C-alpha positions as a Markdown table, in Angstrom:
| # | Residue | x | y | z |
|---|---|---|---|---|
| 1 | Met | -28.0 | 26.1 | -18.5 |
| 2 | Lys | -25.2 | 23.6 | -19.2 |
| 3 | Lys | -22.0 | 24.3 | -17.3 |
| 4 | Gln | -18.8 | 24.0 | -19.2 |
| 5 | Tyr | -15.8 | 22.0 | -18.0 |
| 6 | Ile | -12.2 | 21.6 | -19.0 |
| 7 | Phe | -11.8 | 17.8 | -19.2 |
| 8 | Asn | -14.4 | 15.3 | -20.2 |
| 9 | Phe | -13.6 | 12.5 | -17.7 |
| 10 | Val | -16.9 | 10.6 | -18.2 |
| 11 | Ser | -15.9 | 9.8 | -21.8 |
| 12 | Lys | -12.9 | 7.8 | -20.4 |
| 13 | Phe | -14.9 | 5.9 | -17.7 |
| 14 | Lys | -15.4 | 2.7 | -19.8 |
| 15 | Leu | -11.8 | 2.5 | -20.8 |
| 16 | Ala | -10.6 | 3.2 | -17.3 |
| 17 | Asn | -13.0 | 0.7 | -15.8 |
| 18 | Ser | -11.8 | -2.0 | -18.2 |
| 19 | Ile | -8.2 | -1.4 | -17.2 |
| 20 | Ser | -9.1 | -1.4 | -13.5 |
| 21 | Leu | -11.1 | -4.7 | -13.9 |
| 22 | Phe | -8.1 | -6.3 | -15.7 |
| 23 | Leu | -5.7 | -5.1 | -13.0 |
| 24 | Met | -7.9 | -6.3 | -10.1 |
| 25 | Val | -8.4 | -9.8 | -11.7 |
| 26 | Thr | -4.7 | -10.0 | -12.4 |
| 27 | Ser | -3.9 | -9.0 | -8.8 |
| 28 | Ile | -6.2 | -11.6 | -7.4 |
| 29 | Ile | -4.6 | -14.3 | -9.6 |
| 30 | Leu | -1.1 | -13.2 | -8.5 |
| 31 | Val | -2.0 | -13.1 | -4.8 |
| 32 | Leu | -3.7 | -16.5 | -4.9 |
| 33 | Phe | -1.2 | -18.4 | -7.0 |
| 34 | Lys | 2.1 | -16.6 | -6.6 |
| 35 | Gly | 1.4 | -15.3 | -3.2 |
| 36 | Leu | 3.0 | -12.5 | -1.2 |
| 37 | Asn | 6.7 | -12.4 | -0.1 |
| 38 | Phe | 6.1 | -12.2 | 3.6 |
| 39 | Gly | 9.0 | -10.8 | 5.6 |
| 40 | Ile | 10.4 | -12.0 | 8.9 |
| 41 | Asp | 7.5 | -10.2 | 10.8 |
| 42 | Phe | 5.0 | -12.6 | 9.3 |
| 43 | Lys | 7.0 | -15.7 | 8.3 |
| 44 | Gly | 9.2 | -16.0 | 11.4 |
| 45 | Gly | 13.0 | -16.1 | 11.5 |
| 46 | Thr | 16.0 | -14.2 | 12.6 |
| 47 | Leu | 17.2 | -10.6 | 11.9 |
| 48 | Met | 20.8 | -9.4 | 12.4 |
| 49 | Glu | 22.3 | -6.0 | 12.1 |
| 50 | Leu | 26.1 | -6.0 | 11.7 |
| 51 | Arg | 28.9 | -3.5 | 11.0 |
| 52 | Val | 32.1 | -4.5 | 9.3 |
| 53 | Ala | 35.3 | -2.5 | 9.9 |
| 54 | Ser | 36.8 | -2.9 | 6.4 |
| 55 | Asp | 35.6 | -0.8 | 3.4 |
| 56 | Asn | 36.6 | -3.6 | 1.0 |
| 57 | Val | 33.8 | -5.9 | 2.1 |
| 58 | Ser | 30.9 | -6.0 | -0.4 |
| 59 | Ile | 27.3 | -7.1 | 0.0 |
| 60 | Gly | 28.2 | -10.2 | -2.1 |
| 61 | Asp | 30.9 | -11.1 | 0.4 |
| 62 | Ile | 28.4 | -10.9 | 3.3 |
| 63 | Arg | 25.8 | -13.0 | 1.4 |
| 64 | Ser | 28.4 | -15.6 | 0.6 |
| 65 | Ser | 29.6 | -15.9 | 4.2 |
| 66 | Phe | 26.1 | -16.4 | 5.5 |
| 67 | Ser | 25.2 | -18.8 | 2.7 |
| 68 | Lys | 27.8 | -21.2 | 3.9 |
| 69 | Leu | 26.0 | -21.6 | 7.2 |
| 70 | Asn | 22.8 | -23.1 | 5.7 |
| 71 | Leu | 20.4 | -20.8 | 7.5 |
| 72 | Gly | 17.6 | -21.2 | 5.0 |
| 73 | Asp | 16.0 | -18.3 | 3.1 |
| 74 | Leu | 18.5 | -15.5 | 3.2 |
| 75 | Asn | 18.1 | -11.8 | 2.6 |
| 76 | Val | 21.1 | -9.3 | 2.8 |
| 77 | Lys | 20.9 | -5.6 | 2.2 |
| 78 | Glu | 22.9 | -2.4 | 3.1 |
| 79 | Phe | 21.5 | -0.6 | 6.0 |
| 80 | Gly | 22.3 | 3.0 | 7.1 |
| 81 | Lys | 25.8 | 4.1 | 6.4 |
| 82 | Lys | 28.6 | 2.3 | 4.5 |
| 83 | Gly | 29.6 | -0.9 | 6.3 |
| 84 | Asp | 26.3 | -1.5 | 7.9 |
| 85 | Tyr | 24.2 | -4.5 | 6.8 |
| 86 | Leu | 20.9 | -6.0 | 7.6 |
| 87 | Ile | 20.6 | -9.8 | 7.4 |
| 88 | Lys | 17.4 | -11.8 | 7.6 |
| 89 | Phe | 17.3 | -15.6 | 7.5 |
| 90 | Glu | 14.7 | -18.3 | 7.8 |
| 91 | Met | 16.2 | -20.1 | 10.8 |
| 92 | Lys | 13.6 | -19.7 | 13.5 |
| 93 | Glu | 15.1 | -21.5 | 16.5 |
| 94 | Phe | 18.0 | -19.3 | 17.3 |
| 95 | Asn | 18.1 | -19.1 | 21.1 |
| 96 | Asp | 21.4 | -20.5 | 22.3 |
| 97 | Gln | 24.7 | -18.8 | 22.4 |
| 98 | Met | 26.4 | -21.6 | 20.6 |
| 99 | Asn | 24.6 | -20.8 | 17.3 |
| 100 | Leu | 25.6 | -17.1 | 17.7 |
| 101 | Lys | 29.2 | -18.1 | 18.4 |
| 102 | Ile | 29.4 | -20.3 | 15.3 |
| 103 | Ile | 27.9 | -17.6 | 13.1 |
| 104 | Lys | 30.2 | -14.9 | 14.5 |
| 105 | Glu | 33.3 | -17.0 | 14.1 |
| 106 | Thr | 32.4 | -18.2 | 10.6 |
| 107 | Val | 31.5 | -14.8 | 9.2 |
| 108 | Thr | 34.5 | -13.1 | 10.8 |
| 109 | Asn | 36.9 | -15.7 | 9.4 |
| 110 | Asn | 35.4 | -15.5 | 5.9 |
| 111 | Leu | 35.5 | -11.8 | 5.8 |
| 112 | Asn | 38.9 | -11.5 | 7.4 |
| 113 | Thr | 37.9 | -8.4 | 9.3 |
| 114 | Glu | 36.4 | -7.3 | 12.5 |
| 115 | Val | 32.6 | -7.7 | 12.5 |
| 116 | Asn | 30.3 | -6.1 | 15.1 |
| 117 | Phe | 27.0 | -7.8 | 15.6 |
| 118 | Arg | 24.9 | -4.8 | 16.7 |
| 119 | Arg | 21.4 | -6.3 | 16.9 |
| 120 | Ile | 19.8 | -9.8 | 16.9 |
| 121 | Glu | 16.0 | -10.3 | 16.8 |
| 122 | Asn | 14.0 | -13.6 | 16.7 |
| 123 | Val | 10.4 | -13.9 | 15.5 |
| 124 | Gly | 8.9 | -17.4 | 16.2 |
| 125 | Pro | 6.1 | -18.9 | 14.1 |
| 126 | Lys | 3.5 | -18.4 | 16.7 |
| 127 | Val | 4.3 | -14.7 | 17.0 |
| 128 | Ser | 4.5 | -14.2 | 13.2 |
| 129 | Thr | 1.1 | -15.9 | 12.8 |
| 130 | Glu | -0.4 | -13.6 | 15.4 |
| 131 | Leu | 1.1 | -10.5 | 13.7 |
| 132 | Leu | -0.3 | -11.6 | 10.3 |
| 133 | Asn | -3.7 | -12.1 | 11.7 |
| 134 | Ser | -3.5 | -8.8 | 13.5 |
| 135 | Gly | -2.5 | -7.1 | 10.3 |
| 136 | Ile | -5.4 | -8.6 | 8.4 |
| 137 | Leu | -7.8 | -7.6 | 11.2 |
| 138 | Ala | -6.5 | -4.0 | 11.3 |
| 139 | Ile | -7.1 | -3.6 | 7.5 |
| 140 | Ser | -10.6 | -5.2 | 7.8 |
| 141 | Leu | -11.6 | -3.0 | 10.7 |
| 142 | Ala | -10.3 | 0.1 | 8.8 |
| 143 | Leu | -12.4 | -0.9 | 5.8 |
| 144 | Gly | -15.5 | -1.5 | 8.0 |
| 145 | Ala | -15.1 | 1.9 | 9.8 |
| 146 | Met | -14.8 | 3.7 | 6.4 |
| 147 | Leu | -17.9 | 1.9 | 5.2 |
| 148 | Phe | -19.8 | 3.0 | 8.3 |
| 149 | Tyr | -18.6 | 6.6 | 8.0 |
| 150 | Ile | -19.7 | 6.9 | 4.3 |
| 151 | Trp | -23.0 | 5.2 | 5.1 |
| 152 | Ile | -23.7 | 7.8 | 7.7 |
| 153 | Arg | -22.3 | 10.7 | 5.7 |
| 154 | Phe | -23.8 | 9.9 | 2.3 |
| 155 | Glu | -26.4 | 7.7 | 0.7 |
| 156 | Trp | -25.8 | 3.9 | 0.1 |
| 157 | Gln | -24.8 | 4.5 | -3.6 |
| 158 | Phe | -21.9 | 6.6 | -2.4 |
| 159 | Ser | -20.9 | 4.0 | 0.2 |
| 160 | Leu | -20.8 | 1.3 | -2.5 |
| 161 | Gly | -18.6 | 3.5 | -4.7 |
| 162 | Ser | -16.1 | 4.5 | -2.0 |
| 163 | Ile | -15.7 | 0.9 | -0.7 |
| 164 | Thr | -15.2 | -0.3 | -4.3 |
| 165 | Ala | -12.5 | 2.3 | -4.8 |
| 166 | Ile | -10.7 | 1.3 | -1.6 |
| 167 | Phe | -10.8 | -2.4 | -2.4 |
| 168 | His | -9.5 | -1.5 | -5.9 |
| 169 | Asp | -6.5 | 0.4 | -4.4 |
| 170 | Val | -5.6 | -2.2 | -1.8 |
| 171 | Leu | -5.9 | -5.1 | -4.1 |
| 172 | Ile | -3.8 | -3.6 | -6.9 |
| 173 | Thr | -1.1 | -2.5 | -4.4 |
| 174 | Leu | -0.9 | -6.1 | -3.1 |
| 175 | Gly | -0.8 | -7.4 | -6.7 |
| 176 | Ile | 2.1 | -5.2 | -7.5 |
| 177 | Phe | 4.0 | -6.4 | -4.4 |
| 178 | Ser | 3.2 | -10.0 | -5.4 |
| 179 | Leu | 4.4 | -9.4 | -9.0 |
| 180 | Leu | 7.7 | -7.8 | -8.0 |
| 181 | Ser | 8.1 | -10.2 | -5.1 |
| 182 | Leu | 8.6 | -7.3 | -2.7 |
| 183 | Glu | 8.8 | -8.0 | 1.0 |
| 184 | Val | 5.5 | -7.6 | 2.9 |
| 185 | Asn | 6.1 | -6.7 | 6.6 |
| 186 | Leu | 4.5 | -4.6 | 9.3 |
| 187 | Ser | 5.5 | -1.3 | 7.7 |
| 188 | Ile | 3.6 | -2.4 | 4.5 |
| 189 | Val | 0.5 | -3.0 | 6.6 |
| 190 | Ala | 0.9 | 0.6 | 8.0 |
| 191 | Ala | 1.3 | 1.8 | 4.4 |
| 192 | Val | -1.9 | 0.0 | 3.3 |
| 193 | Leu | -3.9 | 1.5 | 6.2 |
| 194 | Thr | -2.6 | 5.0 | 5.2 |
| 195 | Ile | -3.6 | 4.3 | 1.6 |
| 196 | Val | -7.1 | 3.4 | 2.8 |
| 197 | Gly | -7.4 | 6.8 | 4.6 |
| 198 | Tyr | -5.8 | 8.8 | 1.7 |
| 199 | Ser | -8.1 | 7.2 | -0.9 |
| 200 | Met | -11.2 | 7.7 | 1.2 |
| 201 | Asn | -10.3 | 11.4 | 1.8 |
| 202 | Asp | -9.9 | 12.1 | -1.9 |
| 203 | Thr | -13.1 | 10.2 | -2.7 |
| 204 | Val | -15.1 | 12.1 | 0.0 |
| 205 | Val | -14.0 | 15.5 | -1.4 |
| 206 | Ile | -15.3 | 14.6 | -4.9 |
| 207 | Tyr | -18.5 | 12.9 | -3.6 |
| 208 | Asp | -19.2 | 16.0 | -1.4 |
| 209 | Arg | -19.0 | 18.2 | -4.5 |
| 210 | Ile | -21.1 | 15.8 | -6.6 |
| 211 | Arg | -23.9 | 15.8 | -4.0 |
| 212 | Glu | -23.7 | 19.6 | -3.7 |
| 213 | Asn | -24.0 | 20.0 | -7.5 |
| 214 | Leu | -26.9 | 17.5 | -7.7 |
| 215 | Ser | -28.9 | 20.1 | -5.8 |
| 216 | Lys | -27.5 | 23.1 | -7.7 |
| 217 | Phe | -27.9 | 21.6 | -11.2 |
| 218 | Ser | -30.9 | 19.4 | -10.7 |
| 219 | Ser | -31.8 | 19.4 | -14.4 |
| 220 | Leu | -28.4 | 17.8 | -15.4 |
| 221 | Asn | -27.8 | 14.1 | -15.4 |
| 222 | Ile | -25.2 | 12.4 | -13.3 |
| 223 | Ser | -22.6 | 12.2 | -16.1 |
| 224 | Glu | -22.6 | 16.0 | -16.4 |
| 225 | Ile | -22.6 | 16.5 | -12.7 |
| 226 | Ser | -19.6 | 14.1 | -12.3 |
| 227 | Asn | -17.7 | 16.0 | -15.0 |
| 228 | Ile | -18.4 | 19.4 | -13.4 |
| 229 | Ser | -17.6 | 18.1 | -9.8 |
| 230 | Ile | -14.3 | 16.4 | -10.8 |
| 231 | Asn | -13.1 | 19.4 | -12.7 |
| 232 | Glu | -14.0 | 21.7 | -9.8 |
| 233 | Thr | -12.0 | 19.6 | -7.4 |
| 234 | Leu | -9.2 | 18.7 | -9.8 |
| 235 | Ser | -6.7 | 21.4 | -8.7 |
| 236 | Arg | -7.1 | 20.3 | -5.1 |
| 237 | Thr | -6.6 | 16.7 | -6.0 |
| 238 | Val | -3.6 | 17.3 | -8.2 |
| 239 | Ile | -1.9 | 19.6 | -5.7 |
| 240 | Thr | -2.5 | 17.2 | -2.7 |
| 241 | Ser | -1.2 | 14.2 | -4.7 |
| 242 | Val | 1.9 | 15.9 | -6.1 |
| 243 | Thr | 3.0 | 17.4 | -2.8 |
| 244 | Thr | 2.5 | 14.0 | -1.1 |
| 245 | Leu | 4.4 | 12.2 | -3.9 |
| 246 | Leu | 7.3 | 14.7 | -3.6 |
| 247 | Ala | 7.8 | 13.8 | 0.0 |
| 248 | Leu | 7.4 | 10.1 | -0.7 |
| 249 | Phe | 9.9 | 10.1 | -3.5 |
| 250 | Ser | 12.4 | 11.9 | -1.3 |
| 251 | Ile | 11.9 | 9.1 | 1.4 |
| 252 | Phe | 12.2 | 6.4 | -1.3 |
| 253 | Leu | 15.4 | 7.8 | -2.8 |
| 254 | Leu | 17.1 | 9.1 | 0.4 |
| 255 | Gly | 15.5 | 7.2 | 3.3 |
| 256 | Gly | 17.6 | 4.1 | 3.0 |
| 257 | Ser | 16.7 | 0.5 | 2.3 |
| 258 | Ile | 14.6 | 0.1 | 5.5 |
| 259 | Leu | 12.1 | 2.7 | 4.3 |
| 260 | Lys | 12.0 | 1.7 | 0.6 |
| 261 | Gly | 9.2 | -0.8 | 1.0 |
| 262 | Phe | 7.0 | 1.5 | 2.9 |
| 263 | Ser | 7.6 | 4.5 | 0.7 |
| 264 | Phe | 7.1 | 2.4 | -2.5 |
| 265 | Ala | 3.8 | 1.1 | -1.2 |
| 266 | Met | 2.7 | 4.7 | -0.4 |
| 267 | Ile | 3.8 | 6.0 | -3.8 |
| 268 | Val | 1.8 | 3.2 | -5.6 |
| 269 | Gly | -1.2 | 3.8 | -3.2 |
| 270 | Val | -1.3 | 7.6 | -3.7 |
| 271 | Ile | -1.2 | 7.2 | -7.5 |
| 272 | Ile | -3.8 | 4.5 | -7.6 |
| 273 | Gly | -5.9 | 6.3 | -4.9 |
| 274 | Thr | -6.0 | 9.5 | -6.9 |
| 275 | Tyr | -6.9 | 7.6 | -10.1 |
| 276 | Ser | -9.6 | 5.5 | -8.3 |
| 277 | Ser | -11.4 | 8.5 | -6.8 |
| 278 | Ile | -12.0 | 9.8 | -10.3 |
| 279 | Phe | -12.3 | 6.7 | -12.5 |
| 280 | Val | -13.7 | 4.1 | -10.0 |
| 281 | Ala | -15.7 | 5.9 | -7.3 |
| 282 | Ala | -17.4 | 8.4 | -9.7 |
| 283 | Pro | -18.5 | 5.9 | -12.4 |
| 284 | Ile | -20.3 | 3.8 | -9.7 |
| 285 | Leu | -22.8 | 6.7 | -9.3 |
| 286 | Lys | -23.2 | 6.9 | -13.1 |
| 287 | Tyr | -23.9 | 3.1 | -13.3 |
| 288 | Leu | -26.4 | 3.3 | -10.5 |
| 289 | Asn | -28.1 | 6.2 | -12.3 |
| 290 | Val | -27.9 | 8.5 | -9.2 |
| 291 | Ser | -29.9 | 11.8 | -9.6 |
| 292 | Tyr | -31.3 | 14.6 | -7.6 |
| 293 | Lys | -34.6 | 12.7 | -7.3 |
| 294 | Thr | -33.0 | 9.5 | -6.0 |
| 295 | Ile | -31.0 | 11.4 | -3.4 |
| 296 | Glu | -34.2 | 13.3 | -2.2 |
| 297 | Lys | -36.0 | 9.9 | -1.9 |
| 298 | Glu | -33.2 | 8.5 | 0.2 |
| 299 | Lys | -33.4 | 11.6 | 2.5 |
| 300 | Glu | -37.1 | 11.1 | 2.9 |
| 301 | Lys | -36.7 | 7.5 | 3.9 |
| 302 | Asn | -34.2 | 8.5 | 6.5 |
């Protein structure tokens, strides 16, 4: 007997997959030709945190004062409470006190107010390269571990679908960061790793229900099984995603400029991860024509 479902997701698979393919190709082109806006963690340079005593000083005044020093690529943003600023510039060799003295005097004179330099950090090119390589390695190991887990937990068709969904999520997230020229730093690497885990968790829930229903409704094809399984897990997927997004939007709006990049990456990742578990991972099983018989054959081989 054919089981009824509320939403016919399978009918939207082709359209969704076309959109996903377009976004993935676009993301690859953006990352390869436009590149990513690596932050001080990966590019190397100097970071300063300062506090100005006057309330009349604007972020434009801060930027103008530092621009006169010819420090290379400059990024200035408000940090924490009013009067606190975070300055990042490209100058990598910033070790002697003379440089610091010149910067302090120039900025203080230009702003005509007391300036307290609260923190100064240097990241050399060697360290930044090591951090970049470590970040790439961390993401690669996470993907490898997920692939191994799914391979043990499910059949190879499910492994292919889950890894495709994860690559889809990570690639599009990086493409959006490239398109918007948003800074990529260590917190973004942490966000990407979290996205990998979130996407995999959502995909495993749907896959678990699909495999269960393959045995329960062995006479139905994979399209019907996918529709039934996605609808049965839809409330869990929506509730989990919405509650997570509520927390992330709160961080994005109220967490200050330091957390904006991380929270934005997480917001994008949760939305894309929820989408991919339904419209990327599930269609792979349909295209591979997975059925109760194929699953039983795989079990016999193992």
